[in-house]
N, C-alpha and C positions, 0 to 999 in steps of 0.2 A: 343724625344717623335713624336708620328705621328700623324696627321692629316684626318682623311680622309673623304671627303662628300659625303654622301649615297643619297644625296634626288632621284636619278633618281631610286632607287633603294626602295629604298623607297615604291613610288608612283607606279610601276609598281607589285608592289604585290599588290596592292591595286588598281590596272587599271588602275590608269592613265596612257594614253599613250604620252600625250602630252601638252610641253607649257601653247597651248589651253588650253586646260578640265581642266590645276593647277589654270589658272589663271582667269576659269570660276568660278572655286571649289575655291578659294581664297575670290571673291568677294561675295560667293554666304551664306559660311558654317564659313568666321572669317572676314567679312567687310571688308575687302585690295582690293584698286583698286593699282593692279601694271602694269604697259606698257610691250605690248608686248615682248618688248628689252631686262626689268628685267629679268619678268620672265625663260624668254628664260636662259638668263647669268646660273640664277638658276639655269635649269634643264641642262644645256649641260655642264659648270666652273668648278671650286672649288675656292671658294669666300674665298676670305683676311680675311671681317671679315663677320657677318649679324649684323643685328637689332634684339635687344632680341624680339622685337615687330613682327616683317619680320620672328622671327623661334613660335613665338610662334601661328601667321598665320597658320604659314607653318601643326604645330603639328592639332590645329582645323579643317586644309582641310583636308588633310589626314585621322583624325584622329589615332597619334603615340604618340610617346614621344619623345626629342628631343633625344635620345638615338638611334630612329632607324633615325634623319638624321646625327649624326656626331659620328664616334666614334674615340675615342683615344688611342693611346699605348701611355699610359703611363710610359713602361720599360725604366728603368733611362738608362742615355747614362753613356759607361764605355770612364774614360780619362788615358789615364798610366798616370801610377802614378813617379811624378814626383821627383830625390833623392833631400834630403833636404839639403841648403845650405851650409858650412861651416860658420861657427863663424866668419873664416877671411876674409870671401866671402862680410863677413853682418858690421862689420868692415870698411873694404876698403869703401862699396859702402855708412855708415851711412860716411867719413869723404868726399868723394869726394861731396857731399852733401851741406858739409861746417858744419854738425854736428858731436859733438865730443860724443863720447860713453860717460857713466856717468861710475864714478871710483867704481871698485869692490871692 
């Protein structure tokens, strides 16, 4: 799975070009006061986590949806198929742990 932070693109599409403009919009439209450093980090870096209240405020300020800010690729990761272990290996592994197999 791949996640891409698209705040800068969403802001640019709404003609918000700087962190200062975004900070003003967040305060005016959403009532969220963030520091200049916090807004700059959101604007320039991909965050590892985002508070739901911050996400909601960004959507309110930019008049967008979370889908405009976060792009998620849910393509399943392909894993190599491992061959099934032979029964003899399973019995050996069980005896190694000090357990015996139940009678057949």
